[in-house]
N, C-alpha and C positions, 0 to 999 in steps of 0.2 A: 547625556551624550547627544541626543537629538530631539527635535520637535516633530510632531506628526500632525498633518493637516488633512481635513476632508476636502477633496478637490474634484472637479469635473474634468475628465479626459474628453475634450471636445471632438478629437479625431475618432475615437472608438465609441463615443456617446455612452459613457459609463462613469459612475462615481468610483474613485480610487483613493487610496491613502498615500500621501506624499510625506516621506520621512526626510527631513533636512538636518544635516549635522550642524550642531552649534558652532559658532566661531571659536577657534582655538584660543584657549586661555594661556596662562603662564606654563611653560614647559615643566612637566613633572613625570615621575615614573608612572603614576596612574593615568595621566593624559596620554603618554606614549602607548600604554596598553590599550586604552580605549580606541585610539586611532588605528592600532593594529587590528582590533576586532571589527572596526568599521570597514576597513579595507577588505577583510575576510568576507563580510556580508556583501560588499559590492561585487567581489569576484564571483560570488555564487549566483548573482542575478540571472534569472532565466535558466539556470542549470537544473534546478529541482522542479520537476513537474509531476505532481502526485495529488490525488484528490484529498489527501489528509495533510498536505503541507501548504502553508501560505505561499501563494505564488508571488514572485517578484518580477514585474514586467520589464523594468528598465532601471539602469543605474547610470549616473553621469555626474559631471561637474559643470557648474554654471558660475563663471567668474571665481569667487573665492568660497563657494559653497558646494558641497557634494550632496547628492540626493538619491533616494530610491523611490520608485513608483511601485506600489504594492496593491494586491487584491484587497478590497474592502470587506471586512468581516465585522458584522454588527452585533454579535451576541456577547461581547465581553470575553473575559478569560475564565479558565477553570478556577482561578483564585477565589472568585465569588462563591464557589461551591465547597470551600474548605472551612466555612464558618458554621457553627452549630445553628440549627434552624434553617439552613439552606443547603444541607447535604443532599446529594443525589441518591436516588434509589440504587440498591446494590446491582441490579441488572444493568442499569444505565452506566454505572461506574465501569463494570466489566466491558460494556459496549465501547465506551470511550477509550479505555486502555487497549482494547483489542485493535482499534483503529490506529492508535498512536504506535503500537508495535509494528503495524504494517508500514507506517510512514518512516519509522526509524530503520526498519529493515531495508526499505528502498534506499534511504540515505546511505546506509552501509554499502550497498551495491555500487554507489557512486563514489566510494572511497571516503566517506565522511562519518565521523563520530560527533554527535551533537554537543555533549559535555555540559549542557545546562538545561537538562530536562526538569521541568517543574510546572506546577499549575499556571504560573504567570506567563509561561511561554507556550501555552496551548490555548488558542483562540477558539471561539465557538461561532459557527455560522448561525443564521436565523433559524434553521431547521435543527440545530443541535449538533451538526457535524463538526468534529474537532479538526483544527488546523494547527499543526506544529509550526512554530515561528522562531525567529531569532537564532539564526545559524552563525551569528558573528563569532561565537566561542568555539565553533566546530574545529575539529582536528582532522587534517587531511592525511589519511593513512598512506597515500601514494606519493606524498610530497617529500622532497629532501630539504625543502626550505626551513629556516628557523621558524618555530611556531611558539605561540604564547602557551606557557605551562602554568598550572595552578589556577586556572579559571574555573568558574562554577559557583554554586551556591551551597554553603556548608551543610545544611541538613540533607542534601541530596548527593553529597560526595561519598563515594564508597570508602571503607576503611583502608583498602590497599593504596588509595591515593596518598594517604599520609605516611605510607611506608616507601614512597618513591616509585611505585609501579608505573609503567608506561601506559598511556591511555589505550583502552581496547573496548570491545563491545560490552564487556561485563560492567563497565562503568555506567553506560546508558541503561542497561538492564536493571542495575541496582537503583539508579535514580527513578526509573519508571515504577519500580516496586514501592519506593518511598512515596512517590506521588500518589500511587493507588491507596496506600495506607492513609495518607493525608486526606484524600477525597472521601474515604470511608469513615474516618473518625474526626476530622477537623483538627487533628494534632499530628505532631511528628513522632516517629517511633522511639526517640530518645528524649529523656527528660532534661538534659543539660540546658541551662539557661545562659551559658557563656560559651565562647569558642573553645576554650581549653577543656571544660567539662564535657561538651558534646563530642569532641574528638576523642577524649579518654573513653567515653562510653562506647563510641563506635569501635574502638580498638580492643577494649577489655570487658565491656558490659554486654547486656542483652536488650533487645527492643522490648518495650512495654507490650504485653500480649494484646493482640488486636481485639479479642473478644471481651477484654476488660474495659474497652472504650466504646464498643458498639455491640449491642445485643443481637442475638439470632443470626450471626454471620455463619453461612454454611461452611462446614469443615473444609470442603474442597476449595472454596474461595480463600479461606484463611491460609491454606497450604500454598496457594499460588503466591500470595503476598510474601509469606515467610521465605519461600524459595527464591523469589526475585531479589530480595534484599538480604540474603544470607551473608553472614560474616565472611565465609570462605567463598571466593569467586568460583572455585571448582564445584561447589555445591549448588550454585545458581543454575538457571536455565542456560543450556549451552548455546541456544540460538533463539531468535525471535519467533521462529516457527514453533519451537517447544513451548515458549511462553503462551502463544496463541492457542495451541492445542490444550494446554492446561486450563485456560480460561473457558474454552469450549466444553471441557469436561466438567467444570464447575457450573456452567449454565448451558445444558445441551441444546436449548432453543436459541442460543445466542445468534446463530446465523439466520434465524427466522423472525427475530424481533424487529419492530418498526425502526427504520433508519439504518439497518446494517445490511441492506440488500446487496450493495456493491461489495462489501467485504466477503459476504457469503458467496457471491458469484465469483469473485476472484479466487477463493479457495477451491471452488469446484472446477473452474476452467483451467487452473494451473495443473490439474491432474489429467486433463484431456490430452492425449498424444498429439493431436493436431497443433496444439499451442506450446508444445514442450520447448521449442527454440525461441519463443517470444521473450523479450526482455520484460522486466516488471512494468516499465513505463508503457510498453506496447500492449501488454495484457490488460492494464488498467483502462487504456483507451478502448480496447476491444470490449471490455465489460460494459462500458458506457454506451456503445453504439449497437451492441447486440440485443436481440429481443428473444426471450425464452418462450418456448411452446411445449406444453405437456400434451402428448398425443396418444389416443387409444390405439389398440391393434387394428389393423386393416384400414387405416386412415390414409387416403391418397394425399401426399404432400405436393407432388408435381404431377401434372397431367400432360400426357403426350400430346403435342400439337399446340400447346399454349406458349405464349411469348413471355419470357421472364428471365432476368439475369441475377436473381437472388442467390447468395451463397449460403449453404446450410452446413452446420457442424453437428454431428450426433454426439450428445453427451451421455446418453444411456439408451439401451435398446438396440434393435436391429431392424434394418429396412431392406427391401428388395427392389431391384430395378427390372422393369417389365417393358418389353417392346412388342407391340402388336399381339399382346396377350401371352407372350412367351417370356419366362423369367430368364434374364441374361446376366444377372449379377446380384451382389448383396453389398450393403453398406453397414459395417459393424460399428460398434461404439468407438468413438475416438477419431473417426474419419469424417471427411466432408463430402458433399455432393453438390452438383449444380455449378461447379467452378469453371467448367469449359466454356459455358455461355458467357460467364463473367469475363474470362480471359479474352475471348473473342471480341467482347464489347458490342455485340450486335443483338438487337431484339428479334432473334429468329426463333421459330417454333422449337420447343423442346423435342428431342428425338426419342425420348422414352419417358415412361411414368415411374415415379418412385413412391412406394407406400410402405407403411410400417408393418412388420411381421409380428412384433410384440409391442406393448406399450412403450413409448419412447419419449425422450426429452431432446428437443432439437433447438438450436439457437440459430436465428437467421440474421444475416448481415445484408442490409439493403445496398444495392449498387451505388446509390447517391451518397449514402453515409460513408462507404468505403472511398469513394472518389474525393470526398471532402476531408478524409482522415489525414493524419500527418504522413509525410513521406516515409517515415520509419515504419509505421504500421502497414502501409501499402506494400512495402518491400517484404515485411515479415509474412504477410498473407501470400504474396506471390511465391516466396520461397517454400512455404508450407504446401501450397497447391502443387508446385512442381515436384517436390519430394513425393507427394502422394501419387501424382500421375506416373512418375517413374516406377514407384512400387507396384502400381497396377500393371504397368507394362511388363515388368519382370514376372509378376504372378501369372499374367496371361501367357507369357512365353513358356513358363514352366508347365502350365496346363496343356499347352499345345504339344510340347515335347513328350509329355506323359501319354497323351492320346496317340501320338504317332508310334510310340513304343508298343502300345497295346495293339494297334493295327498290324504292325510288323510281326509281332509274335503270333497273331492269328493267321 
């Protein structure tokens, strides 16, 4: 369908991948479908921004050729790790699939089903980070336009596809389960060596047991794979979150292993009330610019009289606000502090000190990082800060009214 070149983007001073569609051949049904998939891919250029999705910087047409300018990823594809002798360690497979689940969940929030999840379409960065690619076959759940049906790769297609079911998230979950099986064993879950026999096995047979093809697979991991590619879509994971939770159950240290820091941070931060109205894209960006600090009890985080406009968000623990030695407030888990100085935008002395009451986990956001963040993230932070300031105002008013009632009764 296309040729891909390694080129230099002289404007941004970076190497990128340039994908150029081949000159159209004789009209055919296959050619029409390929062109439709190419248009799909061009339409999505720049729309999907996620750390585990290959970024497309630009799309366009130059004379009689169409092209895409894409992020350059140098580690090849997962296909190389589906061969005996080059299989990944089981924790690494879980790590990769965990991140792919994140990427596909994000795509779903953008109204997209991938429909061609397989090792060939997951690239690896130099550090091993997976990047889901090739959204040309994607199905737009929010579009009324005519879309290509019947795309995909046979071993990864769910049984219900051959029964005429409409595309839905269960199709991608099934394909991800098959990909996981493929990465763990180097084989497909069905033995069929022709289209007809494989389809028959999908509809009427049972997958080859995972443990018969790879020894010492933890029962919890085997259960994850079997549920993800269950014959009955109602028995599969109901959501990507459920899929990830099961992976975490199979490998409790998944969020702590090398290379999954961003995934673990995302899971933690999405549960913090301050971030509850952030979109997935905004939260991923916040993950990348935030710095986590684990602090002991009685630790002074902000000192009265110092100049600073850092924003702090409390992920765990409790802090107190002290002015001239008198406690004037508290900051519980899930709230922020330091936001007034940031909103004012002036380096004026802090009016109070803030220190931990209990051991705490606090994430800091430097003012320079927030200023350079996307407009969307800046708006999300602004709204979260305003909501919190309004809540504090109401809480303060309630305390004042309660105090006045006590004085009146006396």
